[in-house]
Structure formats: C-alpha cells, structure tokens
C-alpha positions as CSV (number, residue, x, y, z in Angstrom):
1,M,-17.4,25.3,1.0
2,E,-13.8,25.5,2.2
3,E,-11.6,22.5,1.0
4,K,-10.0,20.2,3.6
5,K,-6.4,21.0,4.0
6,Y,-5.2,17.2,4.7
7,A,-6.0,14.3,2.4
8,I,-5.1,11.8,5.2
9,E,-5.5,12.5,9.0
10,V,-4.3,9.7,11.4
11,R,-4.9,10.2,15.1
12,D,-3.7,8.0,18.0
13,L,-3.7,4.8,15.8
14,K,-3.2,1.5,17.4
15,I,-3.4,-1.9,15.7
16,K,-3.0,-5.1,17.5
17,Y,-2.7,-8.8,16.3
18,K,-3.6,-11.8,18.3
19,C,-0.8,-14.6,18.1
20,L,-1.4,-18.1,18.9
21,N,1.3,-20.3,20.3
22,K,2.2,-23.1,18.0
23,V,1.8,-25.8,20.9
24,S,-1.9,-24.5,21.5
25,I,-3.2,-24.1,18.0
26,R,-4.8,-27.5,17.9
27,K,-6.5,-27.0,21.2
28,S,-7.5,-23.5,20.5
29,I,-9.7,-24.6,17.8
30,F,-12.0,-26.2,20.4
31,R,-11.3,-24.0,23.3
32,L,-9.4,-20.7,23.6
33,K,-7.4,-20.3,26.8
34,K,-6.4,-16.8,27.7
35,S,-2.8,-18.0,28.3
36,N,-2.5,-19.2,24.8
37,V,-3.2,-15.8,23.2
38,E,-0.6,-13.3,23.0
39,T,-1.2,-9.7,21.7
40,F,1.3,-8.0,19.4
41,E,1.0,-4.3,18.9
42,A,2.1,-3.5,15.4
43,V,1.1,0.1,15.4
44,R,1.6,1.9,18.8
45,G,-0.4,5.2,19.0
46,I,0.7,7.1,16.2
47,S,-0.6,10.4,14.8
48,F,0.3,12.2,11.5
49,F,-1.3,14.4,8.8
50,V,-0.6,14.2,5.0
51,P,-1.5,17.4,3.1
52,K,-3.2,16.9,-0.3
53,G,-0.7,16.5,-3.1
54,E,2.1,15.5,-0.7
55,I,4.3,12.4,-1.8
56,M,5.4,10.7,1.6
57,G,7.8,7.9,1.9
58,I,7.5,5.5,4.9
59,V,10.8,3.8,6.1
60,G,11.6,1.5,8.9
61,K,13.3,-1.9,9.5
62,N,11.2,-5.1,8.8
63,G,8.5,-5.5,11.5
64,S,8.2,-1.7,12.3
65,G,4.5,-1.6,11.1
66,K,4.8,0.0,7.7
67,S,2.6,-2.4,5.8
68,T,0.1,-2.7,8.6
69,L,-0.2,1.1,8.4
70,L,-0.8,1.1,4.7
71,R,-3.4,-1.6,4.9
72,A,-5.2,0.3,7.7
73,I,-5.3,3.5,5.5
74,A,-6.5,1.4,2.7
75,G,-9.4,0.1,4.9
76,I,-8.2,-3.5,5.0
77,F,-7.4,-3.5,8.7
78,A,-9.6,-1.8,11.3
79,P,-7.9,0.3,14.0
80,D,-8.1,-1.1,17.5
81,E,-8.0,2.4,18.7
82,G,-7.8,6.0,17.2
83,S,-9.0,7.1,13.7
84,I,-8.1,7.4,10.1
85,N,-9.9,10.1,8.1
86,L,-9.4,10.3,4.2
87,N,-11.9,13.4,3.9
88,G,-13.9,11.8,1.2
89,H,-11.0,11.0,-1.0
90,S,-10.8,7.6,-3.1
91,V,-7.9,5.4,-2.2
92,S,-6.0,2.5,-3.8
93,L,-3.3,0.1,-2.4
94,L,-0.7,-1.1,-4.7
95,S,0.9,-4.2,-2.9
96,I,1.9,-7.7,-3.9
97,G,-0.6,-10.3,-2.6
98,V,-3.4,-7.9,-1.8
99,G,-6.8,-8.0,-3.5
100,F,-6.5,-10.7,-6.2
101,Q,-8.8,-13.8,-6.4
102,K,-6.3,-16.6,-7.4
103,K,-8.9,-18.7,-9.2
104,L,-10.2,-15.8,-11.4
105,T,-8.4,-14.7,-14.6
106,G,-6.4,-11.6,-14.9
107,R,-9.1,-9.9,-16.9
108,E,-11.7,-10.9,-14.2
109,N,-9.5,-9.5,-11.5
110,I,-9.1,-6.3,-13.3
111,L,-13.0,-5.9,-13.2
112,L,-13.2,-7.0,-9.6
113,S,-10.4,-4.8,-8.4
114,G,-11.8,-1.8,-10.2
115,M,-15.2,-2.2,-8.7
116,L,-13.6,-2.7,-5.2
117,L,-11.9,0.8,-5.7
118,G,-15.3,2.2,-6.3
119,F,-15.5,2.4,-10.1
120,T,-18.5,1.4,-11.9
121,E,-18.3,-1.7,-14.2
122,E,-18.6,0.6,-17.3
123,E,-15.7,2.8,-16.1
124,V,-13.5,-0.3,-15.5
125,R,-14.5,-1.8,-19.0
126,A,-13.7,1.5,-20.6
127,K,-10.2,1.3,-19.3
128,M,-9.8,-2.6,-19.6
129,Q,-7.7,-2.7,-22.9
130,E,-5.3,0.2,-21.6
131,I,-4.7,-1.8,-18.5
132,I,-4.1,-5.1,-20.4
133,E,-1.7,-3.4,-22.8
134,F,0.3,-1.6,-20.0
135,S,0.6,-4.9,-18.1
136,E,2.3,-6.7,-21.0
137,L,0.8,-9.9,-20.0
138,G,-0.6,-11.0,-23.5
139,K,-2.4,-14.2,-23.6
140,F,-1.9,-14.7,-19.7
141,I,-4.7,-12.2,-19.1
142,D,-7.2,-14.9,-19.6
143,R,-5.4,-17.4,-17.4
144,P,-6.1,-17.8,-13.6
145,V,-3.8,-15.5,-11.5
146,K,-2.9,-18.6,-9.5
147,T,-0.6,-19.5,-12.5
148,Y,1.2,-16.0,-12.5
149,S,4.8,-15.5,-11.3
150,S,5.4,-12.7,-8.7
151,G,6.6,-10.5,-11.5
152,M,3.4,-10.9,-13.5
153,H,1.3,-10.5,-10.5
154,S,3.1,-7.1,-9.9
155,K,2.6,-6.0,-13.5
156,L,-1.2,-6.6,-13.3
157,A,-1.4,-4.9,-9.8
158,F,0.6,-1.8,-11.0
159,S,-1.3,-1.5,-14.2
160,I,-4.7,-1.6,-12.5
161,T,-3.7,1.2,-10.0
162,A,-1.8,3.2,-12.5
163,I,-4.6,3.4,-15.2
164,L,-7.6,3.5,-12.7
165,E,-6.3,6.8,-11.1
166,T,-7.5,7.4,-7.4
167,E,-7.0,10.5,-5.4
168,I,-4.8,8.7,-2.7
169,M,-2.3,6.1,-3.9
170,L,-0.7,3.8,-1.4
171,V,2.5,1.9,-2.8
172,D,4.0,-1.0,-0.8
173,E,7.5,-2.0,-2.3
174,V,5.8,-2.8,-5.7
175,L,8.1,-0.4,-7.7
176,S,11.0,-2.9,-7.0
177,V,9.4,-6.0,-8.5
178,G,9.4,-7.1,-12.2
179,D,12.0,-7.1,-15.0
180,A,14.2,-4.2,-15.6
181,K,12.3,-2.8,-18.7
182,F,9.0,-2.9,-16.7
183,K,10.6,-1.5,-13.6
184,K,11.7,1.5,-15.9
185,K,8.2,1.9,-17.3
186,S,6.5,1.7,-13.9
187,F,8.8,4.3,-12.4
188,K,8.1,6.6,-15.2
189,K,4.3,6.1,-14.9
190,M,4.6,6.6,-11.2
191,K,6.3,9.9,-11.6
192,Q,3.7,11.0,-14.1
193,L,0.8,10.1,-11.8
194,I,2.3,11.9,-8.8
195,T,3.1,15.1,-10.6
196,D,-0.7,15.7,-10.3
197,K,-0.8,18.4,-7.7
198,D,-4.1,16.9,-6.4
199,R,-3.0,13.4,-6.0
200,T,-1.6,12.3,-2.5
201,V,0.9,9.4,-2.5
202,I,2.4,7.3,0.2
203,I,5.3,5.1,-0.7
204,V,6.7,2.3,1.5
205,S,10.2,1.3,0.2
206,H,13.6,0.2,1.2
207,N,15.1,1.8,-1.8
208,G,16.7,5.1,-0.9
209,E,17.2,6.3,-4.4
210,T,13.4,5.8,-5.3
211,L,12.4,7.8,-2.1
212,R,14.9,10.6,-2.9
213,K,13.7,10.9,-6.5
214,L,9.9,10.7,-5.7
215,C,9.2,11.9,-2.0
216,N,8.8,15.4,-0.6
217,S,8.9,14.0,3.0
218,I,9.5,10.8,5.0
219,L,7.9,9.2,8.0
220,W,10.3,6.9,10.0
221,L,8.5,4.1,11.8
222,H,10.4,2.1,14.5
223,D,8.8,-0.6,16.5
224,G,5.2,0.7,15.7
225,K,6.0,4.3,16.7
226,I,7.2,7.4,14.8
227,K,10.8,8.0,15.3
228,M,11.0,11.0,13.1
229,Q,9.1,12.8,10.3
230,G,10.4,15.5,8.1
231,T,11.6,16.3,4.6
232,T,13.4,13.7,2.7
233,E,16.7,15.6,3.0
234,E,16.4,15.6,6.8
235,V,15.2,12.2,7.6
236,L,16.7,9.8,5.0
237,P,20.4,10.4,5.7
238,L,19.8,9.7,9.6
239,Y,17.6,6.7,8.8
240,E,20.3,5.2,6.4
241,E,23.1,5.9,9.0
242,F,20.9,4.2,11.6
243,M,20.4,1.1,9.5
244,S,24.0,0.8,8.6
C-alpha cells in the first residue's frame, strides 16, 4: 500500500470562540441573551499541507491564531468548520500549561501524559527513569505539579515529549523557557529528535534564530489567516521586516 505523502493536511479550517461581555456574565449564568455573546474567529478558513519529515515554523503577532491552530492539530480544540487529517500519525503537543493535573505529582503526570499520548502504562514506566533524569527535577518529581515554577513545569513537559517520541511533534514556545543550561540541552535534544527524517515537527516561536536553525519552512499567520508560506529564507526576513 502506498504511503501517504503528507503527515498533516489542514483544509478550510475555522475555529471560533464565544466571548461573554463582562457586564453580562452574572446574568448569563441564568439566562444567555444573544446580545451578550460575541463570536471571535481565531482561525479563519486556512488550508495547508505538511509533508512527512518537514520541520515547519509558525510565526505571527500575538493573537494571530498560532496556539489555537496547534491545539486544534493536537485534538484539544475541535474545528467549527473544515478538517484536520494526521493520516494515522501519533501526535504530541509541547506547551506550557497544557495537559498537567496540578494536584498530581510530577511522576503521576508523566504516567498520565504518556497514556494520553497513546502509550501503554508499561511503555511509559519503561521510560520513566529516563524522563525523570532528563528533567533534572530531583526530589520535586514526587511533589504536586502545583508547587512547580514555570521553569520546572517546562522541564517536565519537554522531557515527557522528548523521551516519549511521537511521529508528529508540536512545540509552542517551550524552547525559550527554563534556565540557560536546560535551554541548551533541550535545543540539542530537539535537533536530535527532528533529524529523524520520518518525524514531522511544527514549532511556534518568536525567536528568529531558533526558527532559522531548525525549520525548513515557515507559515506566517496574520489575524487568523495565512499571510505567506514558503521556505525559511523566503518568509522570515519579510516577517521580521513587517514586525519591526
């Protein structure tokens, strides 16, 4: 059977949020009035295809729909219109504040996160020690995640995704969090992961240097629409000029 050409196929994707006016929130608990609900379209009918093995960066000013798009590809958000097809590939999202149960310990969250990614309990337990060692959390691994700093949170999130390797990796600004030593280690690990020609990676970042070093192509989102898509050399200079 012929292998699919694309790892990710996004067609006519639209994602909307319902926004409640502050004044009406209290009333809305009891009765929703149409006039109180505004709809914000975060992703506005975009289509693109990511070939297997591609490393694509997504850029755009804040509020352009980058994180919403990544969460939709990861299956956290359901599209209002359009479709996302991953052609049977396993996917993981590396993003601060996504996927951890705050009351559970780091160790318990490793198990939970791994199983949510589609791994068996045995597979996760087999990689447990490697994840803990990579995270450098020491005794904090058996403390509740709600006691973690943002840096510790990102270390655990990165370690889980880096050690439990999926076929599609979605990375949302996580490479820029943590101390200098861990940043260097995580960047090196990310380079190692994405040199696998079968792994497809999407990176959302504001760091031009990171995108230049890691990405083959760039998707530029602006106000929920695609402004430009092409090679890193083509798109990034124009985006940086636009932002300056």
